[in-house]
C-alpha positions in Angstrom: -99.7 -73.6 -72.1 -101.6 -72.5 -69.0 -100.3 -69.1 -67.9 -101.0 -66.9 -64.9 -100.6 -63.1 -65.5 -100.6 -60.5 -62.7 -100.9 -56.8 -63.6 -103.3 -57.9 -66.3 -105.3 -54.6 -66.2 -102.2 -52.5 -66.7 -100.5 -50.7 -69.6 -98.5 -53.8 -70.6 -101.0 -56.4 -69.6 -103.6 -55.6 -72.2 -101.5 -56.1 -75.4 -99.7 -59.0 -73.8 -103.1 -60.8 -73.2 -104.0 -60.3 -76.9 -100.7 -61.9 -78.0 -100.9 -64.8 -75.5 -104.5 -65.6 -76.6 -103.5 -65.4 -80.3 -100.9 -68.0 -79.6 -103.5 -70.3 -78.1 -102.4 -70.1 -74.4 -105.0 -70.4 -71.6 -104.9 -67.5 -69.2 -105.6 -66.8 -65.6 -105.5 -63.1 -65.1 -105.1 -61.0 -61.9 -105.3 -57.2 -61.5 -106.5 -54.4 -59.2 -109.2 -53.3 -61.6 -111.8 -56.0 -62.3 -112.1 -56.3 -66.1 -115.1 -58.6 -66.0 -113.2 -61.0 -68.3 -113.5 -64.7 -68.0 -110.8 -66.2 -65.7 -110.1 -62.8 -64.1 -109.4 -62.5 -60.4 -109.2 -59.2 -58.5 -105.9 -59.0 -56.6 -104.3 -56.0 -54.8 -100.6 -56.9 -54.5 -100.3 -54.6 -51.5 -103.1 -55.9 -49.3 -104.5 -59.2 -50.6 -103.2 -62.7 -50.0 -102.3 -64.3 -53.3 -105.2 -66.6 -54.5 -103.9 -70.2 -54.4 -106.1 -71.2 -57.3 -104.2 -68.9 -59.6 -101.0 -70.9 -59.4 -102.2 -74.4 -58.9 -101.5 -76.4 -62.1 -100.3 -73.5 -64.2 -97.3 -73.9 -66.4 -95.8 -70.4 -66.2 -96.4 -67.1 -64.3 -95.8 -63.6 -65.7 -95.7 -61.2 -62.8 -96.2 -57.5 -63.8 -98.1 -56.1 -60.8 -96.9 -53.0 -59.0 -97.9 -49.6 -57.8 -97.1 -46.8 -60.3 -93.8 -45.1 -59.6 -94.7 -41.9 -61.6 -96.5 -40.0 -59.0 -95.6 -37.5 -56.3 -93.9 -39.4 -53.5 -94.6 -39.2 -49.8 -94.0 -41.8 -47.1 -97.3 -43.6 -47.8 -96.7 -43.7 -51.6 -93.2 -45.0 -51.2 -94.5 -47.7 -48.9 -97.1 -48.7 -51.5 -94.4 -48.8 -54.2 -92.2 -51.1 -52.1 -94.9 -53.3 -50.7 -96.7 -53.9 -54.0 -93.5 -55.2 -55.5 -91.6 -56.8 -52.6 -94.4 -58.2 -50.5 -96.6 -58.9 -53.5 -93.8 -61.0 -55.0 -93.2 -62.8 -51.7 -96.9 -63.6 -51.4 -96.8 -65.0 -55.0 -93.7 -67.2 -54.4 -95.2 -68.4 -51.1 -98.4 -69.5 -52.9 -96.3 -71.4 -55.5 -94.5 -73.2 -52.7 -97.8 -74.5 -51.4 -99.1 -75.6 -54.8 -99.5 -79.3 -55.4 -98.5 -79.0 -59.1 -96.1 -76.1 -59.4 -95.4 -73.9 -62.5 -92.1 -74.4 -64.2 -91.2 -70.7 -64.8 -91.6 -67.2 -63.4 -91.1 -64.1 -65.5 -91.0 -61.2 -63.0 -91.0 -57.5 -63.9 -88.2 -55.4 -62.5 -87.0 -52.0 -63.7 -83.8 -50.2 -64.8 -84.3 -48.2 -61.7 -82.1 -51.0 -60.3 -79.1 -49.2 -61.7 -79.9 -45.8 -60.2 -78.5 -42.5 -61.6 -75.2 -43.5 -63.3 -74.2 -40.6 -65.5 -72.5 -41.7 -68.7 -71.6 -45.2 -67.6 -72.8 -47.9 -70.0 -74.8 -50.5 -68.0 -75.7 -54.0 -68.8 -77.1 -57.0 -66.8 -73.8 -57.5 -65.1 -73.7 -54.0 -63.7 -74.1 -53.5 -59.9 -77.2 -51.8 -58.5 -77.2 -48.1 -57.7 -78.0 -46.4 -54.5 -81.3 -44.7 -53.3 -84.9 -45.7 -52.9 -85.7 -47.2 -56.3 -82.5 -49.3 -56.6 -83.1 -50.6 -53.1 -86.7 -51.5 -54.0 -85.6 -53.3 -57.2 -82.9 -55.3 -55.3 -85.5 -56.5 -52.8 -88.0 -57.1 -55.5 -85.6 -59.3 -57.5 -84.5 -61.2 -54.5 -88.1 -62.0 -53.7 -88.6 -63.4 -57.2 -85.4 -65.4 -57.2 -86.6 -67.3 -54.2 -88.7 -69.3 -56.8 -85.4 -70.9 -58.0 -85.4 -72.8 -54.7 -88.7 -74.4 -55.9 -87.1 -75.6 -59.1 -88.4 -72.9 -61.3 -86.7 -71.0 -64.2 -86.8 -67.3 -63.2 -86.4 -64.3 -65.5 -86.0 -60.8 -64.1 -87.1 -58.3 -66.8 -85.6 -54.9 -66.0 -87.9 -52.6 -68.0 -87.0 -49.1 -69.2 -89.2 -46.3 -70.5 -92.0 -48.0 -72.5 -93.1 -46.0 -75.5 -96.7 -46.0 -76.7 -99.3 -43.2 -76.7 -101.8 -45.2 -74.7 -99.8 -45.0 -71.5 -96.6 -44.5 -69.6 -94.3 -41.5 -69.9 -95.2 -40.8 -73.6 -98.9 -40.4 -72.8 -97.9 -37.7 -70.3 -95.5 -36.0 -72.7 -97.7 -35.9 -75.9 -100.2 -33.1 -75.0 -97.3 -30.7 -74.3 -95.3 -31.7 -77.4 -98.4 -31.5 -79.7 -98.9 -27.9 -78.5 -95.3 -27.1 -79.2 -94.5 -26.8 -75.5 -92.1 -29.8 -75.3 -88.4 -29.8 -74.8 -85.5 -31.1 -72.7 -85.9 -32.0 -69.1 -83.4 -30.4 -66.8 -80.2 -29.9 -68.7 -81.2 -32.5 -71.2 -77.8 -34.4 -70.9 -79.2 -37.4 -69.0 -79.4 -40.7 -70.9 -82.8 -42.3 -71.5 -83.2 -46.1 -72.0 -86.4 -46.8 -73.8 -88.3 -49.6 -75.5 -91.3 -49.7 -77.9 -94.3 -51.3 -76.2 -94.7 -54.1 -78.8 -91.0 -54.9 -78.5 -91.4 -55.3 -74.8 -94.4 -57.6 -75.3 -92.4 -59.6 -77.8 -89.5 -59.9 -75.3 -91.9 -61.3 -72.7 -93.1 -63.9 -75.2 -89.5 -64.7 -76.2 -88.4 -65.2 -72.6 -91.5 -67.4 -72.0 -90.7 -69.7 -75.0 -86.9 -69.9 -74.6 -85.6 -72.2 -71.9 -82.1 -70.8 -72.2 -83.2 -67.4 -70.9 -82.9 -66.9 -67.1 -81.8 -64.3 -64.6 -81.7 -60.6 -65.3 -82.4 -59.2 -68.8 -82.7 -55.6 -69.7 -86.0 -54.7 -71.4 -84.6 -51.7 -73.4 -83.8 -51.0 -77.0 -80.1 -51.1 -78.0 -79.9 -47.4 -78.7 -80.3 -45.2 -75.6 -80.4 -41.5 -76.2 -79.8 -38.3 -74.4 -83.0 -36.5 -73.1 -82.4 -33.5 -75.4 -82.2 -35.8 -78.4 -85.3 -37.7 -77.4 -87.2 -34.4 -77.3 -85.9 -33.3 -80.7 -86.9 -36.7 -82.2 -90.4 -36.5 -80.8 -90.8 -33.0 -82.0 -89.7 -34.0 -85.5 -92.1 -37.0 -85.5 -95.0 -34.6 -84.5 -93.8 -31.8 -86.7 -93.6 -29.5 -83.7 -90.8 -27.4 -82.1 -89.3 -29.0 -79.0 -87.1 -26.3 -77.5 -88.9 -25.3 -74.3 -87.0 -26.8 -71.3 -88.6 -28.1 -68.2 -86.2 -26.7 -65.5 -85.1 -28.9 -62.7 -86.6 -26.6 -60.0 -90.1 -26.9 -61.6 -89.9 -30.6 -61.7 -88.9 -30.8 -58.0 -91.8 -28.5 -57.2 -94.2 -30.7 -59.1 -92.9 -34.2 -58.2 -90.9 -33.7 -55.1 -88.4 -36.6 -54.5 -89.8 -38.5 -57.5 -88.2 -35.8 -59.8 -84.9 -37.5 -59.2 -86.2 -40.4 -61.3 -87.1 -38.2 -64.2 -83.7 -36.5 -64.0 -81.7 -39.7 -63.6 -79.2 -40.7 -66.3 -79.3 -44.4 -67.2 -77.4 -45.6 -70.3 -78.6 -49.3 -70.4 -77.8 -51.9 -73.0 -79.7 -55.1 -73.6 -76.6 -57.4 -73.7 -78.4 -60.6 -72.8 -81.4 -60.4 -75.2 -79.1 -59.5 -78.1 -76.6 -62.3 -77.3 -79.4 -64.8 -77.1 -80.9 -63.8 -80.4 -83.8 -61.5 -79.6 -84.6 -59.2 -82.6 -86.1 -55.8 -82.0 -88.8 -54.6 -84.4 -87.9 -51.0 -83.5 -84.3 -50.6 -82.4 -84.1 -47.0 -83.5 -85.9 -44.2 -81.6 -87.6 -42.3 -84.5 -89.2 -45.4 -85.8 -90.4 -46.4 -82.4 -91.9 -42.9 -81.9 -93.6 -43.0 -85.3 -95.2 -46.3 -84.4 -96.1 -45.1 -80.9 -98.1 -42.1 -82.1 -99.5 -43.6 -85.3 
């Protein structure tokens, strides 16, 4: 299969490329950082037009590009977060519409930020979006991707949770503190965290690619969300370190500003659609995923 991958130079892109190549797929890769690899095109989803050659004659597109959310927000950063996702996806779909030979499917990243801060409510793919900046961005982002259905494409919206692996994401930030015995709950620790081991997320992307029955929104999370305090205890146990020092809410707000609300949000998300359609998690349980992540 000929596959176009955006966000190829990111945290998920690298291991996904390895799996796709191992399966014999031909890749066209796009990213902000030029990897020097064959068939790689530099593309900034905020400012660059989408290169038409990257969609012409391809069979499927996996769209992972987007400005990182985990940074201190200001008006410019928030604009970059939105534009990289919404305008970048619109540019991609517009390029598909102009292609002579169009791809048959689009797998587009989204995020469980779609649901907002929802306390103890159990959320699945049928749950309504939350309120606030990130839910609004996710709604627009998904709407932009769903325009590809009008072009006759199968569209999958993968709402990704906290991705666990020591090489990137939230866990990479946490590990130095936990390894020094300085880790612990965030805020009051009661908020729910919905996570997924990185290799399970890559496997879910491949599963969605290969199964024509999968379409619409799917939650890219493991089936066992945990409270933040329990996540900290599990990580401390895996590292054989104490995990009792809290990160108080006021300190997080001083450090991250408005973005602290994302860290403190409670999202108890369940992958109803993947499980119903037969996806099997390699690491459905947190401690096993953490052990694999830091191995």
